[in-house]
C-alpha positions in Angstrom: 18.5 1.8 -9.2 15.0 1.1 -9.6 13.7 1.9 -12.7 10.9 4.8 -12.8 7.4 5.3 -14.4 4.8 7.8 -14.2 2.2 7.7 -11.5 -1.2 7.7 -13.6 -1.2 9.0 -17.1 1.0 11.9 -17.6 1.9 11.8 -13.7 4.9 12.2 -11.8 8.0 9.7 -12.5 8.4 7.7 -9.3 10.2 4.3 -8.7 8.2 0.9 -9.5 8.8 -0.4 -6.0 7.6 2.1 -3.3 8.4 1.3 0.6 4.9 1.0 2.9 6.1 2.6 6.0 2.8 1.0 8.2 5.2 -1.6 9.6 7.2 0.8 11.5 4.6 1.2 13.9 4.9 -2.1 15.6 1.8 -3.9 13.8 4.4 -6.5 12.9 6.3 -6.9 15.5 8.5 -4.1 17.7 10.6 -1.3 15.7 12.8 1.0 16.9 12.6 4.6 15.5 16.3 5.5 14.7 16.5 2.2 12.4 13.2 3.1 10.9 14.8 6.4 10.0 18.0 4.5 8.7 15.9 2.0 6.8 13.5 4.5 4.7 17.3 6.3 4.1 18.3 3.3 2.3 15.2 2.6 0.5 15.8 6.4 -1.1 19.2 5.2 -1.5 18.2 2.5 -3.9 16.1 4.6 -6.0 12.7 3.4 -4.1 11.2 7.0 -4.1 7.5 6.3 -3.3 7.3 6.4 0.6 3.5 5.8 1.6 2.2 6.7 5.0 -1.0 7.7 6.6 -2.2 9.5 9.5 -3.8 6.4 11.0 -0.6 4.6 11.4 0.5 5.0 14.7 -2.3 7.7 15.3 -0.2 10.4 13.5 3.7 8.9 14.9 4.4 7.5 11.4 3.7 10.7 9.5 5.9 12.4 12.1 8.5 9.2 11.6 8.5 9.6 7.8 8.9 13.4 7.8 12.0 12.8 10.1 13.5 10.4 7.4 12.6 12.7 4.3 13.7 15.9 6.0 16.3 17.2 3.2 15.7 14.8 0.9 14.8 15.8 -2.5 14.3 12.6 -3.7 11.0 11.4 -1.8 8.2 11.7 -3.1 5.7 11.5 0.3 2.0 9.9 0.1 -0.1 9.9 3.1 -3.7 9.1 4.0 -6.5 10.5 5.8 -10.3 9.2 6.6 -9.7 6.5 9.5 -10.8 7.9 12.7 -9.7 7.4 16.4 -11.0 10.0 18.6 -14.2 8.7 20.1 -15.5 12.8 20.0 -15.1 12.8 16.3 -17.9 12.1 14.1 -18.0 9.3 11.6 -19.3 5.8 9.6 -18.9 2.4 11.1 -16.9 0.4 8.4 -17.0 -3.2 9.2 -13.7 -5.1 8.0 -14.6 -8.6 8.0 -11.8 -9.0 10.7 -13.7 -8.7 13.8 -13.3 -5.4 14.4 -14.7 -1.9 12.6 -12.8 1.0 11.4 -14.8 4.7 11.6 -14.2 6.6 8.5 -14.9 10.5 7.9 -15.1 11.9 4.5 -17.1 15.1 5.1 -15.6 17.6 3.6 -14.6 19.7 7.2 -12.8 16.9 8.2 -10.8 16.7 4.6 -9.8 20.1 5.5 -8.5 19.4 8.8 -6.9 16.3 8.2 -4.7 18.0 5.5 -3.2 20.5 7.8 -2.6 18.2 10.3 -1.0 15.7 7.8 1.4 18.8 6.5 2.4 19.9 10.0 3.4 16.1 11.0 5.5 15.6 7.8 7.5 19.1 8.1 6.2 19.7 4.5 5.0 22.2 2.4 2.8 20.1 0.5 1.6 16.2 0.4 3.0 14.9 -3.3 0.1 12.0 -3.0 -2.8 12.2 -0.9 -5.3 9.6 -0.5 -8.8 9.0 1.0 -7.7 6.0 3.3 -11.7 4.4 2.6 -14.6 5.9 1.4 -17.3 7.1 4.2 -20.4 5.2 3.6 -22.6 8.0 4.7 -20.7 10.9 2.4 -20.9 10.8 -1.3 -17.4 10.6 -2.9 -17.8 13.5 -4.7 -18.4 15.6 -1.9 -15.2 14.0 -0.3 -12.8 14.1 -3.7 -14.3 17.6 -3.9 -12.4 18.7 -0.6 -9.4 17.4 -1.6 -9.4 19.0 -4.7 -9.7 22.0 -3.0 -6.2 21.4 -0.9 -4.8 20.8 -4.7 -5.8 24.6 -5.4 -4.8 25.6 -2.4 -1.0 24.1 -3.1 -1.3 21.8 0.1 -1.4 18.8 -2.3 0.1 17.9 -5.5 -1.8 14.7 -6.5 -5.1 13.2 -5.3 -5.6 9.2 -4.9 -8.0 6.8 -3.3 -7.4 3.8 -1.6 -9.6 0.3 -0.8 -12.6 1.5 -3.6 -14.7 -0.3 -5.8 -14.5 0.7 -9.9 -17.8 2.8 -9.6 -16.3 4.5 -6.8 -13.4 5.4 -8.8 -15.3 6.1 -12.1 -17.3 8.8 -9.9 -14.5 10.4 -8.1 -12.4 10.9 -11.3 -14.9 13.1 -12.7 -14.9 15.5 -10.0 -10.9 15.6 -10.0 -8.3 13.1 -11.6 -6.8 10.7 -9.7 -3.3 10.2 -10.1 -3.4 6.3 -8.0 -5.7 3.9 -6.4 -4.1 1.8 -3.5 -5.3 -2.1 -3.0 -4.3 -4.7 -1.9 -2.7 -6.7 -4.7 -0.3 -10.0 -4.6 -0.1 -13.7 -5.1 -2.6 -14.4 -2.5 -4.9 -11.7 -3.0 -6.1 -11.0 -7.0 -9.4 -10.0 -7.0 -8.4 -6.7 -8.6 -7.5 -8.1 -11.9 -11.2 -8.6 -12.3 -12.8 -5.1 -12.6 -10.5 -2.5 -10.4 -7.9 -3.1 -12.6 -9.2 -2.7 -16.0 -11.3 0.2 -14.7 -8.2 1.8 -13.7 -6.3 1.4 -17.2 -9.4 2.4 -19.2 -9.1 5.9 -16.7 -5.0 6.1 -16.7 -5.0 5.8 -13.1 -1.7 3.8 -11.6 -2.7 1.0 -9.0 -0.3 0.9 -5.9 -0.2 -2.3 -4.4 -0.2 -2.7 -0.6 0.9 -5.7 1.2 2.1 -6.8 -2.2 4.0 -9.9 0.3 0.6 -11.1 1.8 1.7 -9.3 5.1 4.7 -11.2 5.1 3.4 -15.1 4.1 5.0 -14.9 0.7 8.6 -14.1 2.1 8.3 -17.9 2.7 9.0 -17.6 6.4 6.0 -18.7 8.4 5.1 -16.2 11.3 5.2 -16.6 14.9 2.4 -13.6 15.8 3.0 -12.1 19.0 -0.1 -10.5 20.8 0.6 -6.9 19.0 0.8 -8.4 16.3 -1.9 -7.0 13.2 -2.1 -10.4 11.7 -3.6 -12.2 14.5 -6.6 -10.6 13.3 -6.3 -12.1 9.4 -8.1 -14.9 8.8 -5.3 -16.3 6.5 -3.3 -16.7 9.6 -5.2 -18.6 11.9 -4.0 -21.8 12.7 -5.8 -23.9 10.4 -6.1 -21.4 7.5 -2.0 -20.9 7.9 -1.5 -24.7 7.4 -3.7 -24.9 4.5 -2.2 -21.8 2.9 1.2 -23.0 3.6 0.6 -26.2 2.0 -1.4 -24.7 -1.2 1.9 -22.2 -1.4 4.5 -24.4 -1.3 5.1 -24.8 -5.0 5.4 -21.1 -5.2 8.2 -21.2 -2.6 9.7 -24.0 -4.8 9.8 -22.3 -7.8 11.8 -19.3 -5.9 14.0 -21.8 -5.3 14.3 -22.8 -9.0 14.9 -19.8 -10.0 17.7 -18.8 -7.9 15.6 -15.9 -6.4 14.1 -15.0 -2.5 10.3 -15.8 -2.5 9.7 -11.9 -1.7 11.5 -11.4 -5.1 9.5 -13.6 -6.7 6.4 -12.3 -5.9 7.4 -9.0 -6.4 9.2 -9.4 -9.7 5.4 -11.1 -10.5 3.6 -7.8 -9.7 5.9 -5.6 -11.5 5.8 -7.9 -14.7 1.9 -7.1 -14.7 2.5 -3.9 -15.9 4.6 -0.7 -15.8 1.0 1.1 -13.9 1.4 -1.3 -11.0 3.4 -0.2 -7.9 3.9 -2.3 -5.2 4.9 -0.9 -1.6 6.5 -3.6 0.4 7.3 -2.8 4.0 10.0 -3.5 6.2 12.0 -2.8 9.4 15.3 -3.5 8.2 17.8 -2.0 5.9 19.0 -5.7 4.4 15.0 -6.1 3.4 15.3 -3.4 1.5 18.0 -4.9 -0.2 16.4 -8.0 -1.0 13.2 -6.2 -2.1 15.1 -3.7 -4.4 16.8 -6.8 -6.2 13.3 -7.6 -7.4 13.5 -4.8 -9.7 16.1 -6.7 -11.7 14.7 -9.9 -12.2 13.1 -11.0 -15.2 10.9 -13.6 -15.6 10.3 -15.6 -18.8 6.7 -16.1 -20.3 7.1 -19.7 -19.0 8.6 -18.8 -15.8 5.0 -16.6 -15.4 3.0 -19.3 -16.4 4.2 -21.6 -14.0 4.0 -18.7 -11.2 -0.1 -18.5 -12.4 -0.2 -22.1 -12.1 1.1 -22.4 -8.5 -0.9 -19.2 -7.2 -4.1 -19.0 -9.0 -6.5 -16.2 -8.1 -8.5 -17.4 -5.3 -6.4 -20.2 -3.7 -5.8 -18.5 -0.4 -7.9 -19.9 2.3 -9.9 -16.9 4.9 -11.1 -13.7 3.9 -9.3 -10.5 3.1 -9.6 -7.4 4.8 -12.4 -5.5 3.3 
């Protein structure tokens, strides 16, 4: 079983490895709902208790799918996010991603209140265990958004508050309004910017880091992807033809190390993250139960100081070619 740790200072105990359900919406290839539910059940059976969703994934369908999977499961710790708006009649602020498209974000208190009620209905739960603001709204002070989220805690609709894709300064401001249990940000061997400012701030404040895309959108599994027309990664500059070739070359040493260590590339990437501290919770996603088993195996990998040094040398900060998602 997966080892548990506190999600934030004095927070709830959850499995050190979580499960990211975004992949179940076809962003990386077709997904079957029945197989998706079985995959989430496999994750829970392995002790992967933190199940991560968002109202933006599948425009609400992902929450319904997660709700179906966790129904009757007392071991599930459900996290979801709000703030990304698809309804053209809904207000919001345009936020460029750097990937050729913008997101519309709404952090207004009235939208916050409507969002939690909609998520609870789709998930089929009385309260959300961990509720994140998906992205900050540049036209709404973070204090106003978090204040409305705190009201959801006071009313019993939310147990813990989280933030996603925030700066260290935004986290500090939010934490003064209401305690933040976790901040979600991309962190892996091909994106390590959090180490410079955000992660030290979280540790100072006693906030957990939930690492999304811990396998580099699949790149760190060691399998070169063939991107279909609906594959979300076609927007990712790191997967463009020239950058993908460059990155494959630059990370070849990392793949070689996994062979030498007798583990898969995915297990190496996840084990490295788990070795960065008990306050870091990677949430790899997969559409297949067999991959859940592989990912869970990373929790049993013990990397020596020498092995960690070799990994750092093979994948130092900034080595990946291409702009990350803002």
